[in-house]
C-alpha positions in Angstrom: 99.1 114.0 104.9 100.4 114.9 101.3 98.4 115.5 98.2 99.6 112.2 96.8 98.8 110.0 99.7 95.4 111.6 100.3 94.5 111.1 96.5 95.5 107.3 97.0 93.6 106.9 99.9 90.1 108.5 98.3 90.8 106.4 94.9 91.5 103.2 96.8 88.6 103.7 99.3 86.0 103.1 96.3 87.4 100.4 94.7 84.7 97.4 94.6 85.6 94.9 97.6 85.5 92.0 95.0 88.8 93.8 93.5 90.3 95.0 96.5 89.9 91.7 98.6 92.3 92.7 101.5 92.5 91.1 105.0 91.4 92.4 108.0 93.8 92.6 111.0 94.6 89.1 112.4 93.2 88.8 116.1 96.1 86.9 118.3 93.8 84.6 119.8 93.1 83.3 116.2 96.4 82.9 115.2 99.1 80.3 115.4 102.0 81.5 117.6 99.5 83.4 120.0 101.9 86.5 119.8 102.0 89.4 117.2 105.2 89.8 115.4 107.1 93.2 116.4 108.3 95.7 113.8 111.9 94.8 112.6 114.2 97.6 113.8 114.8 100.3 111.5 117.8 99.6 109.1 119.9 101.7 107.2 119.7 100.6 103.3 122.9 102.3 102.8 125.0 100.0 105.4 125.9 96.5 105.4 124.7 96.3 108.9 121.3 97.8 107.9 121.0 94.9 105.4 121.5 92.1 107.8 118.7 89.9 108.5 116.2 91.4 110.7 115.2 87.8 111.7 118.4 88.1 114.0 116.5 91.0 115.9 113.2 88.7 116.7 112.7 86.5 119.7 112.9 82.9 118.7 109.6 81.9 120.6 107.5 84.1 118.3 105.9 81.7 115.1 105.1 84.2 112.4 101.4 83.5 110.9 101.3 82.9 106.9 99.7 85.6 104.8 97.8 84.5 101.9 97.0 87.7 99.9 93.4 87.9 98.5 92.7 85.3 100.5 91.0 85.2 104.4 92.4 83.0 107.2 89.8 80.3 108.9 89.6 81.4 112.6 88.7 78.6 115.1 87.5 78.2 118.7 89.1 76.1 121.4 87.0 73.4 122.9 88.5 70.8 125.4 91.9 71.5 124.1 90.8 70.8 120.6 90.9 73.3 117.7 87.3 73.5 116.1 87.0 75.2 112.4 84.1 75.4 110.5 84.2 74.6 106.8 81.7 75.2 104.3 81.6 74.2 100.6 79.5 76.5 98.4 79.4 78.6 95.0 81.3 81.5 95.2 81.5 84.6 92.7 85.3 85.6 92.1 86.3 88.8 90.6 89.3 87.9 88.4 89.9 91.2 87.5 87.8 94.8 87.3 86.0 93.5 83.9 86.0 89.9 84.7 83.9 88.0 87.1 83.9 84.0 87.5 81.3 81.7 89.3 83.2 78.9 90.7 83.0 76.6 93.8 85.0 77.1 97.0 84.7 77.2 100.8 83.3 80.0 103.0 82.7 82.4 100.3 86.3 82.1 99.0 88.1 80.2 96.0 90.5 79.4 97.0 89.3 78.2 100.5 90.2 80.1 103.4 93.9 79.1 104.9 94.0 76.9 107.6 96.7 77.4 110.2 97.6 75.2 113.3 100.6 74.0 114.8 102.4 70.8 115.2 100.8 68.6 117.5 97.6 70.2 117.5 94.3 68.1 117.8 91.9 69.5 115.3 88.2 69.3 114.3 86.7 70.6 111.0 83.2 70.8 111.1 82.2 70.4 107.5 79.1 71.6 105.7 78.0 70.9 102.1 76.3 73.6 100.3 77.0 72.4 96.8 74.4 70.9 94.6 76.0 67.8 94.7 77.9 65.5 96.9 81.6 66.0 97.8 84.3 65.3 100.5 87.8 66.7 101.6 91.1 65.2 101.3 93.8 66.8 103.4 96.8 66.8 100.8 99.9 65.1 102.5 98.9 64.9 106.0 99.3 61.5 107.8 96.1 60.7 109.3 93.7 57.9 110.0 92.4 56.5 106.7 88.9 57.3 108.0 89.6 60.8 107.6 91.5 60.8 104.3 88.3 62.0 102.3 88.4 59.2 99.3 84.5 58.9 98.6 83.3 55.2 99.3 86.7 53.7 100.6 87.7 55.8 103.2 84.1 57.6 103.8 80.6 57.9 102.4 80.2 60.9 99.8 78.8 63.7 101.6 75.4 64.8 100.4 74.1 68.1 99.7 73.0 69.5 102.7 75.1 67.1 104.9 77.8 67.2 107.5 81.1 65.2 108.0 83.1 65.8 111.1 86.9 65.4 110.3 88.9 64.9 113.5 92.9 64.4 113.7 96.1 65.2 115.5 98.7 67.0 113.5 102.2 65.6 113.8 103.8 67.5 110.8 105.1 70.5 110.2 105.1 72.3 106.5 103.0 73.7 103.5 99.7 71.2 103.0 96.5 71.9 101.4 93.1 70.5 101.1 91.2 69.9 98.6 87.9 67.8 97.0 88.7 64.9 95.7 86.1 65.3 93.0 88.2 65.6 89.6 86.0 68.4 88.2 85.4 70.0 91.5 89.0 70.4 91.8 88.9 72.3 88.7 85.8 74.6 89.8 88.4 76.0 92.5 88.0 73.6 95.7 91.3 74.1 97.2 92.8 75.7 100.0 96.1 76.0 102.1 96.8 74.1 105.2 99.7 75.3 107.0 101.1 73.7 110.1 103.8 75.6 112.3 106.3 73.8 113.5 107.0 73.1 117.3 110.5 75.1 117.2 110.5 77.9 114.7 112.6 77.1 111.3 116.1 78.3 111.1 117.0 80.7 109.5 114.0 82.5 110.7 112.3 84.6 108.4 110.3 88.0 108.7 107.8 87.7 106.1 105.9 84.5 105.4 103.7 84.4 102.1 101.2 81.8 100.7 100.0 81.7 97.1 97.8 79.1 95.5 98.3 78.6 91.7 95.3 77.7 89.5 94.4 78.0 85.9 90.5 78.2 84.4 89.0 78.1 80.8 86.3 80.5 80.6 84.8 81.6 77.5 84.2 85.4 76.6 80.3 85.0 76.8 80.5 82.9 80.1 81.3 83.1 83.8 81.5 79.4 84.6 84.6 77.6 84.2 84.4 74.5 81.5 86.2 72.0 83.7 86.5 69.5 81.1 88.6 71.9 78.8 92.4 71.0 78.3 93.2 74.7 77.3 93.1 77.5 79.7 92.8 81.1 78.9 92.7 82.4 82.8 95.6 81.9 85.3 95.7 83.1 88.8 97.4 83.5 92.0 95.2 83.3 95.1 92.0 83.5 92.8 93.0 86.6 90.8 95.0 87.5 87.7 97.6 90.3 87.4 97.3 93.1 87.7 94.7 92.6 90.7 97.0 90.4 92.5 98.4 91.9 95.6 102.0 92.6 95.8 104.2 90.8 98.4 105.6 93.7 100.4 109.0 93.1 102.5 111.3 95.5 104.3 114.7 95.8 103.1 117.1 93.6 105.0 114.3 90.9 105.8 114.3 87.3 105.1 111.2 86.2 103.1 109.3 82.6 102.9 106.9 82.3 99.8 105.0 79.0 99.9 103.1 78.2 96.5 100.8 75.1 96.0 99.6 74.2 92.5 96.5 72.1 91.9 95.4 72.2 88.3 96.4 70.6 84.7 99.7 72.2 84.1 103.1 72.6 86.0 104.3 76.0 86.6 107.9 77.2 86.4 107.8 80.1 89.0 110.6 82.9 88.1 111.6 85.6 90.8 113.5 88.4 89.3 116.6 89.9 90.3 116.9 87.4 93.4 118.3 83.9 94.0 116.1 81.8 96.4 116.7 78.3 98.0 113.7 75.9 98.1 113.4 74.9 101.7 110.2 72.6 101.6 107.7 70.5 99.6 104.3 68.7 100.2 106.1 66.5 102.5 107.1 69.5 104.9 110.7 71.0 105.6 113.5 69.7 103.7 117.1 69.1 105.1 119.5 72.1 104.7 121.9 69.8 102.8 119.5 69.6 100.0 119.1 73.3 99.5 120.7 75.1 96.3 120.4 78.4 94.8 117.9 79.0 92.2 115.8 81.7 90.8 113.2 79.6 89.2 111.3 76.6 90.8 108.7 74.2 89.0 105.8 73.5 90.9 104.1 70.5 89.9 100.7 69.5 90.0 99.5 68.5 93.5 102.9 69.8 94.7 104.0 72.2 97.0 107.1 74.4 97.1 108.7 76.9 99.8 110.9 79.1 98.7 113.2 81.6 100.9 115.7 84.4 100.1 117.2 87.4 101.7 115.6 90.8 100.7 118.9 92.6 100.1 118.0 94.1 96.8 115.6 97.1 96.9 113.1 97.2 94.1 109.8 95.9 92.7 110.7 92.4 91.6 108.0 90.4 89.6 107.4 86.8 90.6 105.6 84.9 87.9 105.0 81.6 85.9 107.5 81.7 83.0 105.2 79.9 80.7 104.5 82.5 78.0 100.7 81.8 77.6 100.2 82.2 81.8 101.8 85.6 81.3 98.6 86.8 79.8 94.8 87.1 80.1 92.4 86.3 77.9 92.6 88.6 74.9 89.8 87.2 73.0 87.1 88.5 76.1 88.2 91.8 74.3 87.0 91.0 70.9 84.5 93.2 69.3 83.6 94.5 65.9 84.8 91.8 64.1 88.5 92.2 65.0 89.3 88.7 64.7 92.5 87.2 63.9 91.5 84.0 62.0 95.2 82.3 61.6 95.6 82.4 65.4 94.5 79.9 68.2 94.6 82.7 70.4 93.2 85.7 69.1 94.5 89.2 70.0 92.2 91.9 70.8 93.3 94.0 67.9 95.2 93.8 64.6 95.9 97.5 64.1 96.5 100.8 66.3 92.9 102.3 65.8 91.1 99.1 66.7 93.4 98.7 70.0 92.8 102.5 71.1 89.2 102.0 70.8 88.9 98.8 72.2 90.8 99.9 75.1 89.2 103.0 75.6 85.9 101.1 75.7 87.0 99.0 78.3 88.5 102.1 80.3 85.1 103.8 80.2 83.2 100.8 81.3 85.5 99.9 84.3 86.8 103.7 85.4 90.4 104.0 84.6 92.6 106.2 82.7 93.5 104.6 79.5 97.4 105.2 78.3 98.3 104.5 74.8 100.4 101.4 74.4 104.1 101.2 73.9 105.1 102.8 70.2 104.8 100.8 67.3 106.8 101.3 63.9 104.8 103.1 61.0 104.9 100.4 58.7 104.2 97.7 61.7 101.1 95.8 59.9 103.6 95.2 56.8 105.6 93.0 58.9 104.6 89.3 58.9 103.9 88.2 62.5 102.7 91.8 63.7 101.2 92.2 66.2 102.6 90.2 69.0 102.5 91.8 72.1 102.3 95.3 70.6 98.5 95.9 71.7 98.3 93.7 74.9 99.2 96.7 77.3 96.3 97.2 79.8 97.1 99.7 82.1 94.4 100.1 84.7 96.1 101.4 87.9 93.2 103.1 89.5 90.9 100.2 89.1 93.3 97.7 91.1 94.8 100.3 93.5 95.6 99.0 97.0 98.0 100.2 99.5 100.5 97.7 98.6 100.6 99.1 95.0 101.3 102.8 96.5 104.0 104.3 95.1 104.7 102.3 92.1 105.4 104.1 88.6 102.5 105.4 86.6 101.1 102.7 84.2 102.7 100.0 86.3 99.9 97.3 85.6 100.0 97.9 81.9 102.0 94.7 81.3 100.9 92.8 84.5 98.8 89.9 83.6 98.1 86.2 84.4 100.2 84.4 86.8 102.2 87.7 88.2 102.5 89.5 91.3 105.2 91.8 92.7 107.6 91.4 95.5 108.2 94.9 96.8 111.5 95.1 98.7 111.3 98.6 100.4 113.4 100.6 102.5 112.2 101.0 106.0 110.4 104.3 105.9 108.4 103.5 102.6 107.6 100.0 103.9 106.2 101.8 107.4 104.2 104.1 105.0 102.5 101.1 103.1 101.8 99.4 106.4 100.0 102.5 107.7 98.0 103.0 104.5 97.1 99.1 104.7 95.9 99.7 108.3 94.0 102.7 107.6 92.1 101.3 105.0 91.7 97.8 107.1 90.3 100.4 110.2 87.8 101.9 107.6 86.5 98.6 106.4 85.9 97.5 109.8 83.7 100.3 110.8 81.7 100.3 107.5 80.9 96.7 107.8 76.9 96.5 108.9 76.6 95.0 111.9 75.5 91.5 112.1 76.6 90.3 108.6 76.5 86.8 108.1 79.8 85.3 106.9 80.6 82.1 108.0 82.7 84.1 110.3 86.0 83.9 107.9 85.4 85.5 104.6 85.2 89.3 104.9 85.6 91.1 101.5 84.9 87.9 99.8 82.7 87.5 96.8 80.4 85.0 98.0 76.9 85.1 96.7 75.7 84.8 100.3 77.4 88.3 100.8 75.2 89.8 97.9 
């Protein structure tokens, strides 16, 4: 192993589990499809043949599980042909960034809740336990199921009291991207949502080689608080799968493959999600797969409140491409959390961290010392910058913290890559076969290391390894 890889493994291994939140290897018997997805054949990035879709080389009988980075899958057992899931509503501690934690509500120690994956035609039983301090219920968003299972308090069922259990059971005849959530408005804003993926009886065409899921959420958290203000109409923290950039895990794809990204949104804002450097087609909504005749090329898709959107594209352009919400205030983290020493911009609704170079350097160095990463000076500014009306805007927002958010999926990114990654952002990394395989090797090494280090008999509801639940602390 060369020096850079050794240093990466050493630094990444000591990052806190709340920041690194990576998945364990998925057991075949716990995943839809019941078969592992083979490594696509090596492709030559410099040839047209090497860039053809790798999905053409995969047997049509294999179902590819969806990966939701930073969020676990919910495992199941099978009883008399019924898939049985155990779902627990409970308070959760979630690390937004190395320097910011929030106390929210979720499921099985995770916010968003663990991803449920099943197959079209399955009969499922969800044993739901309420560990919250108030009553709740679950609505299965978009699913066509008996009204008794719909989760509407007082109408289709009685509210489930604290300490209570309710058994949801129904047959799944649909396919596509769905989600589950509390049917209490404020509980929704406390984080109570999870993805529900229904794999089709026959694989979609064209087939994909990578299938990712992202939950879009927003939070109003004051600098001196860790609990979201669910009644607030302004939001200062925006997340993909419960974390803000640069802590979001990049979506890694092999050059020449086909990629699907599923996105669901449960909040107060619609989100125009833009992918750099690529065109995609929208292939599904919260009502399932859409006819191919409706597909059109886009690079920005609006994911509205309570909606799901599936996009697909051929990963034919190598590079590290940003995927992000294009609302400007959703492309930043709350700068007010860094205010200190009276550095307040009184004429702005959203206060920046500093108004001059010395303040910015001091504040960022304080943050770097507290979290434990190398502070790199922000991008250059003009000598007379403070004399220009409107300054500063983005000048002091660089927040590079590469070491603090290091994980296998970030290996090989340029130095200080994290400086301008904030809010609802992640990277889609389209990599040549040798680099893709190298990152997969690093990922598996870390997963194996975490498996060996896990204390024997640790209680975790069987579904949320690496989460930030208070039950694990």
